[in-house]
N, C-alpha and C positions, 0 to 999 in steps of 0.2 A: 563218313568220309575219311579216307586214309590220311595219315600225317603228311605223306608226300604231296597229295593233292592240295591239302590246306596250305602247305609251304609254297606251292606253285601259285596259288591264288593270291596269297599275301605278297609274293614277289611282284605279281602283275599289278596289284593295287598300289604298291610303292611307286612303280613306274608311272602309273596314271596320275598319281598325286604330285609327283615331283617334276616330271619332265614337262617343260613348257611347250616343246614341239619336237619334231624329229631331229635326229643327230644332224649336225652340219656336215656338208659333203666331205667325205674322206676323214672324218673325225669320229672317235668313239667317246668323246667327252660329253657328259650329260649336262645340259643347261638347267640349272636349278633355280627355283623361285622361293618365295617365302613359305610355300607349303612344305619345303624341306624340313622346317621346324617340327612338323607333325610326325615325321618318319625318321628322324636322325638317329633314333635309338634302335632302328631295325638294321641288323647286319653290320657290314664293314664298308666304310666310305673313305675315299681319299679326295679331299675337296680343296680347291684353290679359291681363295677369296681375293677378288681383284677390283681394280677401277680402270675404266677404259682409257683414261688419260695417263696412266702410270707407265713409264718407260720400261721399268723392270718387269712389269706384267706382260708387256708386249714381247720382250725378249724371251720370256718363259713360255709363251704360247706354243711354239712348235715343239718344244721339249715336252710340254704337258700332253700334247696330242700323241707323241710317241709313247709316253707312259701309259696313256689310256689304251692304246693299241696293244701294248705288251700285256696289260692286265685284263684284257677283254674277256678271256675265257676262264677267269678266276672268280672267286666270290667277292672280290673287292670292286666296288663301283667307283669310277673316277668321274668327278663332276667339278663344276665351277659356278661361282655366284658373283654376279655384278653387284657390288655393295653400294653403288650409287643409285641403283634401282630398288634394291631390296634392303633398305636400311635396317629393318627389323631383324633380319638375319645377321647383319654385321653387329648389331647391338647384342644379340643373344650370345654370340661367340666372342664378344669383347674385342673386335677387330680394330686395331689402331694403327696398322701399317699395311702397306701393299707391296708385293703380294704376301698373304699369310697362307700357309699350307698346313692343314690339319688332317690327321688320320683319326677316324672315329671307329671304335670297336664296341658295339653294343651300347652306344651312347657315351662311352669314356673317350675323352679328347686327348690327343697327343700332338703337340705342335712340332712341326719339323723345322729345325734350325740349321740344317746342313747345306752342303753345296747343291745348287739347283741344276744338277746334271741328271740325265736319264738314269745312269748307272746308280748314283747315290740315292735317287728317289725310289728306284725299284728295290734296292737293298733295304731301305727303310721299311717299305711295305712288306717285304718278305720277313723281316724281323718281327714287325708288329702284328702281322696277321696270324702268327702261330703262337704257341706257348713260349714263355721266357726261356725254358730249357728244352731243346729238341733232342729226342733219343736217336742214336745212330745204331742200327742193328745189323748192318751189312758191312763187310770189309771194303767193298768197292765204293761205298758211299763216302769214305774218308778221302779217297782220291778225287772224287767229285767236289768235295768241300775245298780241298787244296787248290783245285783249278779255278773255282768260282769265287772264293773268299780270300782276299789277301791277308786278312787277320780274323782269327776266331779263337774262342776259348773252349776248353774241353775238360770235363770231369771224368776221371778214369777210376773205376772201382765199383764196389757195391753202393747202391744209392740209399745210404743210411748213415747216421752218425753226424757228428758236429760239422765236419768239413762239407758234407753234402747239404745239410740244412743251411749253412752259411752261403754256400755257392748258389743255391736256388734263390735265396733272398737277394743276393747281390745281382744275380742275373735279371731279376724282376726290375731292379732299380736301373740297370744299364741296358735294358732291352732296346730302347730307342737308339743306342749308340754302338751296339756290337752284337755278334752272333755267339750264342752259348749252346753247347752240346754236351751230351753225356753218353758214355759208351763203356763197354766192358774191357777188362784187361786183355782178353783173347783177341778182340778186334784191334785195340790200340797198339799192341806190341808188333803188329804187322807193319806199322807205319812210324812208330816212335820208339826211342830207346827208353823204356820204362824200368826204373830201378827202385821205385817205391810206390806203395799203395796205402790209402787212396791218394790220388794226385790231381792237381789242377794245373793245366798247362795253357800257354798261349802260343798259337802257331802264327808266325809272321816272318817275313824275310827268308822264306823257305827253310826255316828252322823252328825249333820249339824251345820254350823257356819255362822253367818250373816256378810255381808259386812257392816262396821260401819255406812255408810251414806245411808243405805236403808231407805225408807220411804219418808217423806216430802222433796221435792227438791227446795222449794221456794227460800231459801237464799244461795244456793250452787253455787259457780262459776264453769262454765264448765271446766276451766283449773285445778281447785282444784280437781274436781271429776275425771277427766282423770288421774291426777297424783296419787291420792290415790287409785283408783280402779286398776290401772296398778301395783302399788306396792303391793297391797293386793293379787291380783291374783298371782303375781310372788312369793310371800311368801307361799301362801296356796296350791300351786300346788304340793308340796311335802308332803309325809306322815310324821307322827310325828317322826319316827325312821327308815329312809331309809338306805339301804346299799349304802355306798359311794365308788365309784370306780374312776379310771382315766377318765372314759367316762362322768360321771355326776358331778364331783366335781366343774368344772368351772360353771355349771349351779347353783349349790348350793351357790357358792360364790356371785352370783348376788343378793341373798337375802339381802346382806349387814349386815348379822348377825354374831354372833360368832358361829362357827361350833364346837359342842361338840362331839368328836369322840371317841368311844370305840374301841380300836385297839385289834383285836384278829387274830388268824391265822387259815384259813381253809385248810384242806388237799385236795387232788385231788378229793375226793368224796364230797367236800363242807361240811365236818363235822368239828365241833369245839370241842376241848377238854372240859371236864365237868367243870373244874374250870374256864376256860375262858368264857364258856357259862354263868356261874353263874354271872361273872363280867359284861358281856354284858347286861344280863337281869336286873341287878341292876341299871345300867345307864339308861336303857330304862324306868324302873319304875319311875325314878325321873321326867321325862317330862310327863308321863301319869298321875301321881298323883299331879303334880304342873303345869298344862297346863297354867292356867291364870297367874301364877307368872313368868314363864320363856319363854313362846312361843314368846312373842314380841321381845325378845332380843337374844334368842339362838335357833339355829337349831340343834337338836340332830341327831345322826346317828352312824353307825358302819362301820368299815373297816375290811374286811376279808383278805386283802393282806398287810402284814406289810411293804412291799417295798414302798407303797404309803406313809405310815406314816414316813418312814425313809427319803423320799424325802422332806416332809414338815418340819420335825425337823432337817434335815441335820445331823442326828445321827442315830445310831442303837438302836432301842427301843425294849426291851424285851416285850413279850406278856404274859398276857394282859396288856394294858396300857391305860391311859387317855390323850388325846391330844385335846387342844382347839385352834382353828385357827381363828384369826381375819380376816374376809373376806375383810375388807376395807384397812388394813395396811399390811397384810400377816405376821404379827407377830404371834407367837404361845406361848402357856402357857402349862407348865407341872407341876403337883402337886409335892410337896416335899415328901409326904408320899408314901410308897410302894402301888401300885395299889390294890393289894389283901387285904390290910389293910384298904382301904377306906370304909367309911360308907356313906349311902345316905346323912346324915347330914353334913359330912365332904365335900362331893362333892358340896353340895349347898353353903356352906361357901366359897369354892374355887371359885365357879361361881360368887358369890356376890363380891368377891375381884377383880375378873377380870373386872366386870362391873364398879366397883369403881376405876379401874386403880391402885389398890394397890398391885396386884400380879406381880411378875417379868415377863417381856416379852422378848422373844428371836426372832431372825430372823428379818424379815422386808424386805424393798426394797432398802436399801442403796447400793451404788456401791460395797463396800467391801463384803456385804452379797451376792450380785448377783455373784461376782467373786468366792466366796467360794462355792456357790451353784453349779455353773458350774463345778468347780473342783470335788465336791462331787459326782455329777451325772456321770461325766466321769469316776471317780474311781470305782463307783458302777457298771456301765455298763461293764467296763473291768473285774471286779471281777466276774460278772455273766457270761460273755463270757468264762472266764477261767474255771469256775466250770462246765459249760455246755459242752464245747468242748475244752480242753486244746491244742490238736494238731492243730486245725484250728486257734485258737488264736495265737499260736506260729508262724504259717505260716504267718498270716496276719500282725503281728507286727515284726516278726523275719526277714522276707525278706527285708522290707524297711530299717530296722536297719543295716542289713548285707550290703546292697548296699551303705548305707551312710558311714559305716565303711570303705568299700573298696575305696570310693571316697576320704575320709579323709586320708587314708593310702597312696593312690597314690599321693596325693598332697604333703604330708610330705616327702615321699620317693623321689619325684622329686626334692625337695629342697636339700635333702641330696646328691643325685647324682650330682646335679649341683655344690654343694660345693666341692665334691671330685674331679670333673673335674678341678675346678679352682685351687685346691691345687696341682694336678698333673702338671698343666701348670706352676705354680710358680717354682716347683722343677726342671723342665726341663730347664727353663730359667736360673736358678742359675748354 
């Protein structure tokens, strides 16, 4: 029997073992069962682990269907597992939150922690389904990369030597987070200004920037190159002014920079009020006009959900606002001036004061701060629950308090009754 026929039969067996039933109407998502554990090492899978009662899972459902539709004609099979029904699967993958999204490549697991949008999910699959470094052999392919990828890294030159070996190693580490390519000088010079070889560049913001140690490698220690290239890629994999959410803020903290955050509020249609949009654009203009001055020390971005800013500042901030977070100490800085009265010059002075450690700092990681942060988050969560569903909140907290009151009352009443019985006994004896 030919290899192609055996592969086809194995593919059919996988589906017979895994699929509980036919695809749901209009969906390419495969409903998986506990039999998935027997075939998870076969090929490539993109799986959502969910619970039916999870609100985040329900919001992801239409996006997940679009992802499955997009990947239908590829080698990646898109599925989902109800962890309340198939607990053995949840235990095997150590699922402790919903939804959890995992890409499996020949049994190796890669947990997805990015934005749950169709575009980001598809990009993640495109990165993980191929090799860490993809070769570009045609000139017109670079134009396609520029059009489809807002950020990507490229190695230019002969694929040998210290820089190439280090680049390949770093690409394997950061494959879940970025696109890495390699091409020749002849192809690259049609699109980039190449003045040194070998070179590593990052393409973003419709421009390209060099890894500082590109070029002659004679006097560079391998450990130094590995450390600096790793740090450079980790910093440059973000755009100049990304949207910061709970999903990616921990990744941004790994840059070890100050996070300069413009705090605005989006409505349900992801729209921002005109005066807040003007403030956000003003903050963005600072990094775009002063890239060389601030990029090495500060990572700019914006927050569309004020609740995230409240958690950082442990206070309620009005929008728009400016918040600077020290990613190494978790301290934060807030300007004294009203945000709407800030000018680009005033913001730059504020940032210089932060870098010189002359600006007041709040928060941090001390024990008292961690205790207060826990209290603040608990109070905020309770407040959100009350605003969202006061009846359910009353039931959840009212019933335990009611039982506790009854227990305390019964204990106290038992003591009183015992005392009354003792008094009655004394009276009869007299």
